[in-house]
Backbone as a ProteinNet text record, in pm:
[ID]
protein_1_A
[PRIMARY]
MTEARIVLSTAGSREEAEKIGNALVQRRLAACVNIVPQVRSIYRWEGKVEQAEEWLLIIKTTGGKFVAVRDAIRELHSYDLPECVCLGVEDGSSGYLAWIEKMVN
[TERTIARY]
-784.5	-761.7	-859.6	-811	-894.2	-927	-1007.1	-1038.9	-924.7	-834.1	-722.2	-627.2	-570.7	-473.7	-356.2	-240.4	-121.5	-93.6	-84.6	-53.3	85.4	169.9	304.5	312.6	379.1	407.9	539.9	598	718.8	699.6	776.9	774.6	918.5	938.4	1072	1125.5	1040.5	1085.3	1001.2	1055.9	981.4	853.9	862.9	746	633.4	669.6	567.1	507.4	590.8	540.9	444.5	479.6	392.2	262.3	270.5	150.1	53.6	106.4	22.5	-32.3	54.3	10.3	-97.3	-75.4	-176.2	-308.1	-304	-427.5	-503.4	-432.5	-500	-568.4	-501.5	-561.9	-676	-655.2	-760.8	-886.8	-869.7	-983.7	-1044.3	-990.4	-1034.4	-1017.4	-914.2	-880.2	-777.7	-708.6	-609.6	-622.8	-603.2	-602.5	-468.8	-363.1	-227.4	-139	-41.8	60	195.8	277.5	416.1	501.8	595.5	688.7	829.2	890.3	1025.3	1120.4	1208.9	1291.4	1404.6	1433.3	1553.6	1584.6	1490.8	1521.5	1590.1	1677.4	1748.7	1679.2	1631.1	1561.1	1648	1652.9	1721.1	1616	1598.4	1488.9	1524	1451.7	1468	1357.1	1392.9	1295.4	1341.5	1253.1	1279.1	1411.4	1431.5	1544.8	1676.8	1677.7	1801.7	1781.2	1889.2	1886.1	1912.5	1821.6	1828.5	1842.8	1887.3	1890	1836.5	1764.1	1708.7	1688	1699.2	1658.5	1508.5	1434.6	1290.1	1244.6	1120.4	1056.2	945.4	947.1	850.5	728.1	611	485.6	426.2	395.8	328.3	189.4	90.3	-44.4	-135.5	-200.6	-293.5	-434.7	-505.5	-639.9	-720.1	-829.7	-911.8	-927.5	-968.9	-991.3	-1093.6	-1196.2	-1299.9	-1253.9	-1142.9	-1090.3	-974.2	-929.6	-809.3	-821.1	-928.9	-941.9	-931.5	-994.9	-987.2	-845.5	-775.2	-635.7	-551.4	-566.5	-491	-516	-643.3	-677	-619.5	-621.4	-565.9	-414.7	-346.4	-201.9	-173.4	-248.1	-229	-253.1	-354	-387.9	-280.2	-226.9	-137.7	9.8	45.6	185.3	247.2	376.2	447.4	501.3	512.6	567.1	467.6	520.1	435.2	367.9	439.1	388.6	420.5	340.4	370.2	344	429.5	409.3	282.1	202.6	84.8	56.4	99.8	87	7.6	-95.9	-183.1	-154.3	-128.2	-100.6	-210.4	-259.2	-358.9	-295.6	-373.5	-329.1	-394.2	-312.5	-361.9	-428.8	-364.8	-415.5	-347	-393.5	-333.1	-407.6	-365.4	-432.4	-575.4	-671.9	-811.9	-846.2	-791.3	-816.5	-759.8	-638.8	-575.3	-649.8	-687.9	-762.6	-897.3	-963	-1090	-1068.2	-956.5	-924.8	-906.8	-834.8	-819	-955.5	-1040.1	-1175.4	-1252.8	-1245.9	-1319.2	-1266	-1136.1	-1076	-1106.2	-1131.4	-1156.4	-1305.5	-1389.4	-1534	-1600.7
-427.1	-405.4	-493.2	-547.3	-631	-553	-609.8	-551.1	-574.3	-665.5	-695.6	-577.2	-561.3	-454.8	-510.9	-454	-480.4	-351.8	-363.7	-248.3	-272.1	-170.9	-178.7	-93.3	-148.6	-74.6	-127.7	-55	-101.7	-90.2	-167.7	-163.3	-164.4	-112.7	-100.4	-225.2	-327.9	-453	-568.7	-689.8	-809.5	-820.7	-792.1	-804.3	-710.1	-586.9	-492.5	-535.6	-581.8	-629.6	-746.2	-839.7	-954.5	-911.2	-815.6	-764.9	-704.8	-622.3	-558.9	-663.6	-753.1	-857.3	-946.2	-991.7	-1076.7	-1004.4	-878.3	-802.7	-785.5	-756.6	-738.3	-865.6	-979	-1106.6	-1144.9	-1129.5	-1162.1	-1079.5	-952.7	-862.8	-879.8	-973.4	-999.5	-876.9	-798.8	-685.1	-724.6	-835	-885.8	-1037.1	-1088.8	-1233.7	-1291.5	-1214	-1259.9	-1137.9	-1150.8	-1047.5	-1116.2	-1082.3	-1130.3	-1030.2	-1081.3	-996.2	-1027.1	-926.5	-939.7	-879.9	-961.4	-913	-821.3	-730.3	-647.6	-583.9	-505.5	-422.2	-296.2	-240.6	-119.4	-0.6	90.7	208.6	331.9	413.8	542.8	646.6	745.3	840.2	973.2	1075.6	1206.6	1222.8	1260.1	1280.8	1398.4	1495.8	1614.8	1682.3	1693.5	1767.1	1692.3	1564.4	1486.7	1358.3	1312.7	1182.8	1077	981.2	875.8	740.3	642	502.6	416.6	310.1	220.8	81.7	-17.5	-154.1	-162	-207.9	-220.2	-355.3	-388.6	-509.1	-463.1	-513.9	-475.7	-565.8	-505.2	-580.2	-568.3	-681.8	-688.1	-745	-659.7	-690.7	-713.9	-831.1	-862.7	-837.3	-746.4	-708.9	-669.9	-598	-550.3	-398.8	-338.7	-194.6	-151.4	-234.1	-202.2	-203.8	-271.1	-280.7	-185.4	-112.3	-32.3	70.8	144.9	248.5	186.7	71.9	4.5	-45.5	-93.7	-135.6	-14.9	94.9	216.6	263.5	262.6	305.2	211	80.7	-17	-0.5	22.7	45.3	167.9	275	396.8	369.1	290.3	256.2	170.8	72.7	-27.8	10.1	106.7	136.4	230.4	212.5	300.5	426.3	427	542.9	658.9	781.2	899.7	904.7	858.5	862.3	729.4	625.3	494.5	494.6	422.9	403.7	323.2	367.6	291.5	331	246.7	273.3	159.6	195.1	95.1	87.9	-34.2	-57.6	-144.3	-107.7	-188.5	-312.6	-418.3	-542.6	-548.7	-543.1	-541.8	-673.7	-785.7	-917.5	-1018.7	-1141.4	-1246.5	-1376.5	-1475.6	-1605.3	-1587	-1628.8	-1606.8	-1675	-1792.5	-1861.6	-1787.2	-1732.9	-1658.1	-1528.1	-1459.1	-1334.6	-1359.8	-1469.2	-1505.5	-1538.9	-1603.8	-1636.7	-1509.6	-1410.7	-1283	-1225.3	-1217.3	-1161.7	-1237.6	-1369	-1451.2	-1432.7	-1417.5	-1408.5	-1276.4	-1170.7	-1041.1	-1007.1	-1094.2	-1070.9	-1168.9
-2387.2	-2244.3	-2166.3	-2058	-1971.4	-1844.5	-1758.3	-1628.3	-1528.7	-1558.6	-1468.6	-1459.1	-1340.2	-1315.7	-1236.6	-1259.1	-1178.6	-1101.7	-970.5	-886.5	-827.8	-835.7	-780.7	-654.7	-555.2	-433.2	-378.5	-285.8	-219.4	-69.3	3.3	149.8	199.5	319.4	374.9	442.2	457.4	519	466.9	481.7	442	523.4	651.5	739.5	696.3	662.9	618.8	484.9	392.8	263.5	283.1	369.8	396.3	464.1	554.9	622.1	520.1	430.8	329	232.2	183.7	91	149.9	272.3	338.3	355.8	397	417.1	285.5	177.6	48.6	1.9	18.7	-23.1	72.2	203.2	300.8	276.4	241.6	217.6	78.3	0	-137.3	-227.2	-198.2	-283.4	-388.7	-365.3	-459.8	-469.4	-589.3	-608.5	-564.5	-582.5	-554.1	-534.3	-445.5	-428.6	-430.8	-529.4	-532.6	-457.1	-378.7	-306.3	-357.8	-417.7	-471.7	-368.4	-312.4	-201.7	-245.6	-157.5	-160.2	-294.6	-344.3	-460	-408.5	-486.7	-446	-510.3	-429.8	-479.8	-460.6	-563.3	-558.4	-594.2	-507.2	-524.9	-458.6	-496.1	-434.1	-331.2	-208.8	-102	-17.5	-3.1	76.7	38	-94.7	-146.3	-153.1	-111.7	-113.5	-193.3	-256.6	-323	-216.2	-207.2	-106.4	-175	-99	-144.3	-31.3	-70.4	31.8	-26.2	60	25.2	51	-48.4	-34.9	-88.2	-59	-108.5	-201.7	-324.1	-426.9	-418.8	-412.1	-415.7	-554.7	-615.5	-745	-715.8	-722.7	-675.8	-796.1	-801.2	-909.8	-861.3	-930.4	-889.4	-1013.1	-993.2	-1104.4	-1093.8	-1203	-1203.6	-1100.7	-1081.1	-984.6	-840.3	-812.6	-676	-649.5	-753.5	-735.8	-624.3	-617.6	-514.5	-375.4	-354.8	-224.4	-196.1	-299.7	-283.6	-244	-314.8	-284.8	-141.4	-100.2	35.7	141	113.6	208	220.9	109.7	115.5	201.2	179.7	258.8	407.7	439.5	578.2	645.4	573.4	631.7	627.8	546.4	517.3	619.8	645	737.9	669.8	537.1	466.9	469	470.6	458.2	321.3	218.6	81.7	12.9	39.6	-20.8	-171.1	-241.4	-385.3	-406.8	-504.1	-545.8	-689.8	-782.8	-925.1	-987.7	-1062.1	-1124.1	-1274.4	-1323	-1464.3	-1523.6	-1639	-1707.1	-1768.6	-1777.2	-1840.8	-1978.6	-2079.2	-2216.7	-2254.6	-2219.4	-2256.2	-2165.8	-2168.5	-2088.8	-2106	-2033.3	-2035.1	-1985	-2065	-2027.5	-1895.1	-1870.3	-1744.8	-1625.7	-1641.2	-1532.3	-1505.7	-1611.1	-1594.4	-1527.2	-1563.4	-1499.3	-1351.7	-1320.3	-1180.4	-1097.7	-1151.3	-1079.3	-1047.7	-1147.2	-1130.1	-1023.1	-1026.6	-929.9	-787.1	-772.7	-637.9	-567.8	-644.3	-581.7	-571.8	-618.6	-609.6	-515.9
[MASK]
+++++++++++++++++++++++++++++++++++++++++++++++++++++++++++++++++++++++++++++++++++++++++++++++++++++++++

């Protein structure tokens, strides 16, 4: 396991996804944020099955920055309960992993 982490979140619009992604990189909480447009989400909310077009954020960061990333998403997001899931990175290109570490420190 490395110190690198992938954090997943979704946003309800391209503009919101870009706002969150830019803020995370500007604040040095993420080395990179990929935005995958128009994913279709099906979920249960307040007792009903809902569907929505969302934008998926794939956030590259480190374990040490996760709490700050989670807090920033909560601060910047319009959703009452924004998705924020942190996945560990088992292994990867040593140069890329070092770049992530350097960009967030």
